[in-house]
C-alpha angles and dihedrals in degrees: 000000000000138000122278109258123218143180123208115221111194116027101205133111097312094051090062086074103029092056095044093045091048093050092047089052091054099261117144114226108210101171144014130195139189139161092226108102091202090065097045111108095022119124110245088237087074090058093046092045099242123142095213114078116240093202094236112120122202111246129198114270091244088069093062098093096050091045093053090049091058103035135063105241125170102186142008120211109209116198107166127103136353097239120091095213092052091054096040098094090059091046091051095049090051095045093049088054093049094249119144117235133211112183129188088206103129094217090053088066089081111349092162090091098043107031107014092161095063092035090059092044095053091042090058094047094047092049091050090054100040099245140114131237121193146149123240140157136101093344091054091069110016100039098026125027094025089059096043091051091051089048088057089064093051126094097202131007126201102163139008114203124188137176127179131173131194138174110249088205088077097059109048139258098294093061093044091054093048087057092053094245111171096018125124116244089255092051090046092053091051100041104031117013098042090067090073099042091094139099124265089252093053091047091051091053091050091048093050089049090054094240102110121120106210127192115236093260092057089071094037091057090051091050092049092050091050093047093048095042094246124151116223117228098171138001128185136178134205127186123204125188120239108223126214112239089199138003109297124189118224116202091189094053092037092228144089111251106224122231108272094029125107121275090185138297148277117226120196118194120191119194124189120196139200089241091061095250117131123203117201113181131172131192121193115198119176147129102278126235116225095269098047129097141173119280135178114199124174132169128189109203120203133062102006114007114227129188128187122188124185114188123202098358114185090246099179095048092043090051092053096043090050091053094048093045088054093063095091095050092046093052091058099033125113112280117258136047092328113176119211094252083077092053133072117271114282108261135188115268109211094183135048109294094243088066089069098053138032110235110215124177103212097199141323092289101041133058100165127133099205123124091215096050114133090228088075093057 
């Protein structure tokens, strides 16, 4: 038996935690990659904040394919952007090399309902190479499994309502820009809100073309419907700017957002189902003012009504811990683009992760852990 081996793709704010958490759970990091030239050549200990070198140097992202061809890697943790298409090249490189992928990309949580074209493409490649690609993170537990577990204690459900807020300062510049932080209201309307001022038919065409820009809850609602066995009849999305009441400085954007400009956005997704259950979920992502904090608030309406509120969750750390704790399930999951609604609930792993799975290298060309892998034929 050997340690689980991992590469980190994206060495920004999130990787500070994913790499440390992985190491502390007995995972061996064998490679790290980023597009930022200023990070290339640094030991990953500098990113984590440790004094002792770990002897793993960050390489440029264009070296990933060659590295995976010459190293035995079980899983890649991808912590880059929130858009599936932007992350897809990294997913494909990993999948073609038979390396499992866990991505904190929010759209990757359930891309079937926002970019089915690429979801089907990566599913095919991953199946051909005996590996699994999925999205995990904060939404896996706090917007997904937490809600489905509560639903299991409910006799009848009419509506599921959710609201979650987070500080875009904690996640990097790509996420802040996607939320419209720093834009004027006019710019927000043109660049962000206008995307959803379309008919259902127009939205469907854009989705099928792989050009839709979903809010996080778009994919969460799809995941919940899949997990709960609901059939979607209609889904809509509305984005609303969050306006600064005074000048607010953003370290991530490197600017002061003027009063009256956008600090971010609220996105409300409404999903109607054949079963008569409606899901209304809202995510609020913005640059926080001094008196604001994260909150996760969900209510299941029916018999009985149940509400759960979590104030000030450590969203970044919870995101990273959820992804690392998913490694075991992903290593034994069905090959393909297998979203976590098809996996067991994410549970705490008290021991090193290799204690929960036997790592077997099948032959020189295969390092999968799947029962249905062709290498076992």
